[in-house]
VOBA-964065 format. One line per field, with one value per residue (C-alpha): x, y, z; residue number from 1. Coordinates in Angstrom, 1 decimal, padded with zeros to 4 digits. Layout:
# residues N
u: (X_...) $
v: (Y_...) $
w: (Z_...) $
i: (NUM_...) $
END
This chain:
# residues 391
u: (-042.1_-038.4_-037.1_-039.8_-039.4_-035.4_-035.7_-038.2_-035.8_-032.6_-034.9_-035.6_-031.8_-031.2_-033.7_-032.4_-028.7_-029.6_-031.6_-029.2_-031.8_-033.5_-036.7_-035.3_-033.7_-037.5_-039.3_-036.5_-033.8_-035.9_-038.4_-035.4_-033.3_-035.0_-035.4_-035.2_-031.8_-030.7_-032.2_-030.2_-029.4_-027.0_-027.8_-025.2_-026.2_-026.6_-028.6_-031.1_-031.2_-032.4_-029.6_-028.1_-026.5_-024.1_-022.3_-024.0_-024.4_-027.7_-026.9_-023.0_-020.1_-016.3_-016.5_-017.8_-021.2_-021.7_-019.5_-018.8_-015.1_-012.9_-013.9_-011.3_-011.4_-015.3_-015.1_-012.8_-014.8_-016.7_-014.6_-011.6_-010.3_-009.1_-007.6_-004.2_-004.6_-004.9_-001.8_000.7_002.9_001.6_-001.1_-003.4_-003.7_-007.3_-006.8_-003.7_-005.6_-008.6_-011.0_-012.9_-015.7_-013.9_-014.6_-017.5_-020.7_-021.8_-025.3_-025.9_-025.2_-025.5_-022.5_-021.3_-019.6_-020.9_-018.9_-020.6_-021.7_-019.2_-015.9_-013.6_-015.5_-014.4_-010.8_-010.6_-011.8_-008.5_-006.2_-007.1_-003.9_-005.0_-006.6_-010.1_-010.8_-012.3_-008.8_-006.7_-006.8_-006.0_-007.3_-006.8_-009.9_-010.7_-009.6_-011.9_-014.7_-013.5_-012.7_-009.4_-009.3_-008.9_-005.2_-005.0_-006.0_-007.8_-006.6_-003.3_-000.7_002.6_003.4_004.2_001.0_-000.9_-000.8_-003.2_-000.3_003.2_003.0_003.9_001.2_-000.9_-000.8_-000.5_-004.2_-005.4_-002.6_-001.6_002.0_001.5_-000.7_002.2_005.2_003.3_003.5_006.8_008.7_012.5_012.0_015.4_014.0_011.2_008.8_008.1_007.9_005.3_005.4_008.8_006.8_003.2_001.2_-001.5_-004.1_-004.3_-001.8_-001.5_000.0_-001.4_-000.9_-000.8_002.9_004.1_004.0_007.8_010.4_013.9_015.7_018.1_014.8_013.5_016.4_016.6_017.0_021.1_021.9_022.3_021.6_024.1_026.9_026.7_025.5_024.2_025.4_025.3_028.1_025.8_023.5_026.3_027.5_024.7_023.9_027.9_026.4_024.6_028.2_029.5_026.5_027.2_030.3_029.0_029.3_026.1_024.8_022.4_025.4_024.7_027.3_025.3_023.3_020.2_020.5_020.7_019.1_016.6_015.1_013.6_013.7_012.6_015.2_012.4_009.8_007.8_005.2_007.9_011.2_012.4_011.2_010.4_008.9_005.6_004.9_007.6_006.3_005.9_009.5_011.3_008.7_009.6_012.9_011.8_008.6_010.0_010.7_007.7_005.4_006.9_006.1_002.6_000.3_002.1_-000.2_002.0_004.2_005.2_002.8_003.5_005.4_005.0_006.9_010.6_013.0_011.1_013.7_016.0_018.3_017.3_020.8_023.4_024.1_027.1_024.8_023.2_020.0_020.5_019.4_019.3_021.8_022.6_019.6_019.2_019.6_016.9_014.5_015.2_014.2_010.2_010.7_012.5_012.1_013.4_017.2_016.4_014.4_015.0_016.9_020.6_021.8_024.5_028.2_029.0_026.1_026.8_024.4_025.8_024.5_026.4_029.2_027.2_026.1_022.5_020.1_016.8_016.2_017.7_014.4_012.1_011.4_009.3_009.1_006.2_006.1_003.4_004.0_003.2_005.2_007.0_009.0_010.7_009.2_006.7_007.4_006.7_009.4_010.7_012.2_014.5_015.5_016.9_020.0_019.4_019.3_018.4_020.6) $
v: (-041.7_-041.4_-040.3_-037.8_-036.3_-036.4_-034.3_-031.8_-031.7_-031.0_-028.2_-026.6_-026.0_-025.2_-022.2_-021.1_-021.0_-019.2_-016.2_-016.1_-017.1_-013.8_-015.4_-017.2_-014.3_-012.6_-015.7_-016.8_-014.5_-011.6_-013.7_-013.5_-010.3_-006.8_-006.0_-002.1_-002.6_-003.7_-000.4_003.0_005.9_003.1_-000.6_-003.3_-004.8_-008.3_-007.1_-004.6_-008.3_-010.3_-012.4_-013.1_-016.4_-015.0_-014.2_-016.1_-019.9_-020.3_-023.5_-023.9_-022.0_-021.9_-018.0_-015.7_-014.6_-017.8_-016.1_-018.8_-017.6_-015.4_-011.6_-010.0_-012.8_-012.6_-008.9_-009.3_-012.2_-009.4_-006.5_-008.2_-005.2_-003.8_-006.9_-006.2_-002.2_-002.1_-004.0_-001.5_000.8_001.7_-000.8_000.6_-002.4_-003.2_-003.6_-005.9_-007.9_-008.1_-006.8_-004.4_-004.4_-002.2_001.0_-000.7_-001.8_-005.0_-004.6_-000.6_003.0_006.3_007.4_006.6_003.4_001.9_004.0_005.3_009.2_010.1_008.3_009.8_007.4_004.7_006.0_006.7_003.2_002.2_005.0_005.7_007.5_010.3_013.1_013.9_017.0_018.7_018.0_020.3_024.3_024.8_022.5_022.0_022.2_019.1_017.4_019.4_018.2_014.8_014.6_012.4_011.2_015.1_014.1_010.1_008.0_004.9_002.0_002.6_005.1_005.4_007.9_007.3_008.3_007.1_010.9_011.3_013.8_014.8_016.6_020.0_019.6_018.6_021.6_024.1_022.4_024.7_027.2_029.6_030.5_034.1_034.1_031.5_034.1_036.5_034.8_033.4_036.6_036.3_032.4_031.5_029.6_028.1_027.3_023.4_020.6_022.2_019.3_019.8_022.6_022.3_019.1_018.6_017.6_020.4_022.0_024.0_026.6_029.1_028.3_024.7_024.9_021.6_021.8_020.8_023.4_022.4_024.4_026.1_027.0_028.3_030.8_031.8_030.7_031.4_028.8_026.3_028.2_030.7_028.2_027.8_024.4_022.0_018.7_015.8_017.7_020.4_018.6_016.1_019.7_019.4_015.6_013.9_011.1_010.2_010.7_008.3_005.6_005.9_004.5_001.0_-001.5_-001.4_002.2_004.3_006.1_009.8_010.0_007.8_009.7_011.0_009.8_012.3_013.4_014.9_011.6_010.8_014.3_017.7_020.1_022.7_021.3_018.3_016.6_015.3_015.3_013.3_016.0_012.5_013.7_011.3_008.2_005.6_003.1_005.4_006.7_003.1_002.0_005.1_003.1_-000.9_-000.9_-003.9_-006.0_-004.5_-006.0_-009.0_-010.0_-008.0_-010.8_-013.5_-015.2_-015.1_-012.2_-010.7_-008.1_-004.3_-005.2_-001.7_-000.4_-000.8_000.4_-001.9_-004.4_-002.1_000.5_003.8_004.9_002.1_-000.8_-003.6_-006.2_-007.6_-006.0_-002.6_-005.1_-004.2_-006.9_-010.0_-012.8_-013.6_-010.5_-008.6_-011.4_-012.1_-008.8_-010.2_-013.3_-013.9_-017.5_-018.6_-019.8_-021.8_-024.6_-024.4_-025.6_-024.8_-021.3_-019.0_-018.8_-022.5_-023.9_-023.3_-023.8_-026.5_-024.8_-021.5_-021.8_-018.9_-018.8_-020.0_-017.7_-017.2_-016.0_-019.1_-020.8_-017.6_-014.8_-012.0_-010.5_-013.0_-016.5_-019.1_-021.0_-020.3_-019.2_-017.2_-020.5_-020.6_-024.0_-026.5_-027.5_-031.4_-032.1_-029.4_-027.1_-030.0_-030.8_-028.1_-028.7_-032.4_-034.4_-038.2_-039.2) $
w: (-017.1_-015.5_-018.4_-019.0_-015.2_-016.0_-019.9_-017.3_-014.9_-017.5_-019.5_-015.9_-015.3_-018.5_-018.3_-014.6_-015.9_-019.7_-017.7_-014.8_-012.1_-012.2_-011.6_-008.9_-007.3_-007.9_-006.0_-003.5_-003.0_-002.1_000.2_003.3_001.9_001.6_-001.8_-000.6_000.7_-003.3_-004.4_-004.9_-007.6_-008.9_-009.2_-010.2_-013.4_-012.3_-009.3_-011.4_-014.1_-010.8_-011.8_-008.1_-009.1_-011.1_-008.5_-005.3_-004.9_-003.8_-001.9_-000.5_-001.3_-000.7_000.1_002.4_001.1_-001.1_-003.7_-006.4_-006.8_-004.6_-004.5_-007.1_-009.6_-009.3_-010.2_-013.1_-014.6_-016.2_-015.8_-017.7_-019.7_-016.0_-014.3_-016.2_-016.4_-012.5_-011.6_-013.0_-011.4_-007.6_-007.0_-004.2_-001.4_-001.6_-005.3_-005.3_-002.8_-004.7_-002.2_-004.6_-002.1_-000.1_-001.9_-004.0_-003.3_-005.4_-004.8_-005.4_-004.5_-004.3_-006.1_-009.7_-010.3_-006.6_-004.8_-001.6_-002.1_000.8_-000.5_002.0_004.6_002.8_002.9_006.0_007.0_006.1_006.6_009.9_011.1_008.7_010.8_010.0_008.4_011.3_013.3_011.6_012.3_008.3_005.6_002.3_000.5_-001.5_001.9_003.7_001.1_001.2_-002.5_-001.8_-005.5_-006.7_-006.3_-005.8_-008.4_-006.3_-007.9_-009.4_-010.3_-012.1_-009.2_-005.3_-003.0_-006.1_-007.1_-010.0_-011.9_-011.4_-008.0_-009.3_-012.2_-010.0_-007.7_-010.2_-011.6_-009.2_-008.4_-010.9_-011.0_-011.1_-007.5_-006.3_-007.1_-005.1_-002.0_-002.3_-002.9_-003.6_-004.2_-005.7_-009.2_-010.3_-007.8_-007.3_-005.0_-003.2_-000.9_001.1_002.7_002.3_003.7_001.0_003.8_006.6_009.4_012.1_010.5_007.9_004.3_004.7_005.9_007.7_011.2_012.1_010.7_009.6_012.0_009.5_007.3_010.3_010.6_007.3_003.6_003.5_006.3_003.9_000.1_001.2_000.6_-003.2_-004.1_-001.8_-001.8_000.8_002.8_003.1_005.6_007.3_008.6_011.1_010.9_012.0_013.2_009.7_008.2_010.4_009.6_006.2_006.7_006.7_004.5_003.3_003.0_001.3_-000.8_-001.5_-003.7_-006.5_-009.1_-008.1_-004.6_-001.8_001.5_000.3_-001.8_001.7_004.0_003.7_003.8_004.8_006.8_008.0_010.2_012.9_013.9_011.0_008.4_006.0_002.4_003.4_004.8_005.4_003.3_000.7_000.7_000.6_-002.5_-004.4_-005.0_-003.7_-005.6_-007.6_-004.6_-002.6_-005.6_-005.6_-001.8_-002.1_-002.7_-000.9_001.5_004.4_005.4_008.6_010.4_010.2_006.9_006.4_009.3_007.5_010.1_012.9_010.9_008.6_009.6_007.5_006.7_006.8_008.4_008.3_008.2_005.0_003.9_006.1_008.9_012.8_014.1_012.4_011.0_014.3_016.5_014.2_014.8_018.5_019.5_019.0_019.1_022.4_023.1_019.5_019.2_022.6_021.2_017.3_014.6_015.7_014.3_015.2_014.1_014.3_011.9_008.6_005.4_003.5_000.6_000.9_003.7_005.2_008.6_009.7_011.0_011.2_007.6_006.3_006.6_006.7_004.5_006.4_003.5_002.1_001.3_000.3_003.3_007.0_009.1_006.4_005.5_002.2_001.4_003.1_006.6_006.4_004.0_001.4_003.7_005.0_002.0_001.0_003.0_004.1_000.8_001.1_-001.9) $
i: (1_2_3_4_5_6_7_8_9_10_11_12_13_14_15_16_17_18_19_20_21_22_23_24_25_26_27_28_29_30_31_32_33_34_35_36_37_38_39_40_41_42_43_44_45_46_47_48_49_50_51_52_53_54_55_56_57_58_59_60_61_62_63_64_65_66_67_68_69_70_71_72_73_74_75_76_77_78_79_80_81_82_83_84_85_86_87_88_89_90_91_92_93_94_95_96_97_98_99_100_101_102_103_104_105_106_107_108_109_110_111_112_113_114_115_116_117_118_119_120_121_122_123_124_125_126_127_128_129_130_131_132_133_134_135_136_137_138_139_140_141_142_143_144_145_146_147_148_149_150_151_152_153_154_155_156_157_158_159_160_161_162_163_164_165_166_167_168_169_170_171_172_173_174_175_176_177_178_179_180_181_182_183_184_185_186_187_188_189_190_191_192_193_194_195_196_197_198_199_200_201_202_203_204_205_206_207_208_209_210_211_212_213_214_215_216_217_218_219_220_221_222_223_224_225_226_227_228_229_230_231_232_233_234_235_236_237_238_239_240_241_242_243_244_245_246_247_248_249_250_251_252_253_254_255_256_257_258_259_260_261_262_263_264_265_266_267_268_269_270_271_272_273_274_275_276_277_278_279_280_281_282_283_284_285_286_287_288_289_290_291_292_293_294_295_296_297_298_299_300_301_302_303_304_305_306_307_308_309_310_311_312_313_314_315_316_317_318_319_320_321_322_323_324_325_326_327_328_329_330_331_332_333_334_335_336_337_338_339_340_341_342_343_344_345_346_347_348_349_350_351_352_353_354_355_356_357_358_359_360_361_362_363_364_365_366_367_368_369_370_371_372_373_374_375_376_377_378_379_380_381_382_383_384_385_386_387_388_389_390_391) $
END
């Protein structure tokens, strides 16, 4: 008798697994969960098939929502072809973090690909510093309509700002060259790099011209263009202090091929007095993408890591890695108590491995590590053994 019950139980279990728990979902899950909340124009296939247990464990799980595995891994277990493709180039943070449900509803949605009908509402949840459409006096039409993916790739891109095409090609996909020529009379050369003058979202100025004009540009093009070829020296005629900074040991040498002031700054107009060509994180990643990607998935990293200039000088520094002070000074600006009771650090304490001065960054890597407090090794033993060998 016992054997018959066991066989029957195994048979039922196999039926449950082979059917994906469809009957279970229909008869049990929806006793508590209102089925109407899982219906819309587009329904996720496991949901429409009643296979709730394909994603959820009905009893207990290690992850929120009783998910069988971590969110990103769970999605890619079906969408395998996308996992490698979506990790190339500039990767949207939710994608890099495996947080697919930031944009996609895992059950049902009014929009295709299980995204909300008004995608911009999802975008603004993260990009909260972006002004709402109605806050601009003049608003770019795609932005006004909430059509973010008209210009941006939502997962990843080979271009900064996740642009779906090169900047000039993107603008010219809507704005015809002949019409632009009429608006830009006497423009010296081919019209390109539109965003050096125009904000692609909106502005208080007509034609989306950025709000803060560079003083020479406001005075007239000849202020700079009337002096022959524009080089770094042209910028430094006004920005002498930056020229002095550039004589530091570590600097963004503008004499290097392809490196110049306008890599980071717009020579015409900007959204603030610094005339930056975009968000700071985007500007830095345009050159340092490999380094940023290396740490992006680190479970422990310094908060506000995207604010690079909190710790690094933007132009030059005599400290390693452009730090705003040595490896102690830059940290103690915020961590004021450190150094008073920590491991000995400072000029009288040398790292036995390198002979260099022990500082905070000897043991901590603020960009990101696998260990709490951004330690380079685990604090129980591995960290100490880097210097204090037991043999």
